[in-house]
C-alpha positions, 0 to 999 in steps of 0.5 A, spaced: 890 599 723 884 595 725 887 589 721 892 588 727 887 589 732 883 583 729 889 579 728 890 580 736 883 579 738 883 572 734 889 570 737 887 572 744 880 568 743 885 562 740 889 562 747 883 562 751 880 556 748 887 552 749 887 554 756 881 551 757 883 545 754 889 545 758 885 546 764 880 540 763 886 536 762 889 537 769 882 537 772 882 530 770 889 528 771 886 522 777 881 520 772 883 512 770 884 511 763 882 519 761 885 521 754 888 528 754 885 533 749 889 536 744 889 543 742 882 544 739 881 543 732 880 550 728 877 551 721 878 558 718 872 562 716 872 569 712 867 574 715 865 576 707 864 570 702 867 571 695 871 578 697 878 577 695 880 584 697 878 583 704 883 580 709 878 579 715 878 571 717 877 568 723 878 561 726 872 557 728 872 551 733 871 544 729 866 539 731 870 534 734 876 534 739 882 530 738 885 526 744 892 523 745 892 515 744 898 514 748 897 509 754 897 511 761 901 508 766 898 501 769 897 500 776 896 494 780 890 495 785 888 488 786 881 489 786 877 484 782 872 489 779 878 493 776 880 492 769 885 495 764 886 494 757 893 493 755 896 496 749 890 499 744 883 498 744 877 500 748 871 498 752 864 499 749 859 503 754 852 506 754 854 513 757 850 515 763 848 522 760 845 518 755 846 518 747 849 513 743 854 508 745 861 510 746 868 508 747 872 508 753 879 506 757 876 507 764 876 501 768 874 502 775 868 498 775 863 497 780 855 495 780 849 499 781 843 497 785 840 493 779 847 489 779 849 492 772 856 493 771 858 501 771 865 505 771 866 510 776 862 515 772 856 511 772 856 509 764 854 502 763 859 496 760 856 493 754 857 486 752 858 483 745 851 484 743 851 491 745 847 490 751 848 492 758 852 487 762 848 485 769 851 479 773 848 476 779 850 476 786 857 471 786 862 469 790 867 471 785 868 474 778 874 472 773 875 476 767 879 473 762 884 477 757 879 476 752 873 479 756 870 473 757 866 473 764 866 467 769 862 467 775 862 463 781 856 463 784 854 462 791 851 455 793 855 452 788 861 448 789 868 452 790 872 453 784 866 452 779 865 457 774 859 459 770 860 463 763 857 470 763 857 475 758 863 477 754 865 485 755 865 488 748 872 491 746 874 494 739 881 495 737 878 501 732 883 500 727 883 504 721 877 509 725 878 516 726 876 518 733 875 524 737 871 526 743 864 528 742 861 534 745 859 530 751 866 528 752 865 521 750 870 518 744 866 516 738 868 516 730 869 523 728 865 522 722 858 521 726 858 513 723 856 508 728 861 505 733 866 499 730 863 492 731 866 489 737 873 485 735 875 482 742 882 484 739 884 488 746 887 484 752 884 486 758 888 485 765 884 484 771 886 487 778 889 493 774 887 500 772 890 505 767 892 512 769 890 518 766 895 519 760 896 527 762 903 529 763 902 535 769 909 538 767 907 539 760 901 542 762 904 547 766 909 549 761 903 550 756 899 554 761 905 559 762 907 559 755 899 561 753 899 566 759 905 569 756 902 569 749 896 572 751 900 578 755 903 579 748 897 580 744 894 585 749 901 589 748 900 588 741 893 592 741 896 597 746 901 598 740 896 598 735 892 604 738 898 608 740 901 608 732 893 609 730 893 615 735 900 617 732 898 617 725 892 621 727 896 627 730 901 627 724 895 628 719 891 633 723 891 640 720 895 645 724 891 650 728 
């Protein structure tokens, strides 16, 4: 009978994990370029190795988190520092929290106090040499679709642009990606990021919205809650069956 309870408890643990993932998606529905997490990858593990007569198996969360690559809606903001990638591709960033460089679709860019370009989370945008992009004070900044930055400096004749760094982008073709423990996108096998290939096309003055579908997320929440309730009832039923069996096997007084 304890096997039934073990199965139900394992199911409740998985449902709780799925609810956490779904809640995380809903919390980031307004984050530009956010990629919705998919159901956590799991690996089956036996409680005792090399024991064919025991059926105690539990699921363990995988190291990486898969995400939806579906593109979010494009919004025309008209802001010169906003940028979005049309179709496939990623910006290359140095995360504000530290760690290895990562990929991102977030394009709500601005400047920090040192005039480095950062996104809304504080991560620095990288150029094709994998260095943070730093720009001087300028009258106007133009970002070409290839990622080339053109700067119109103060004091220069109007309409005179100076080439600046090139925003590093990659299509990450044939590379399996997942979210690391810090929620940034990197290759699943732990390899370094792919080299910038500049295949992505950038639209200045646009923002890509999150690809989280709120209706789908709400429906998943309801379904998970019902499954959780069913598991609780299953445990209660297993207890009743166990108690009933004990009464049948009890010797008469």
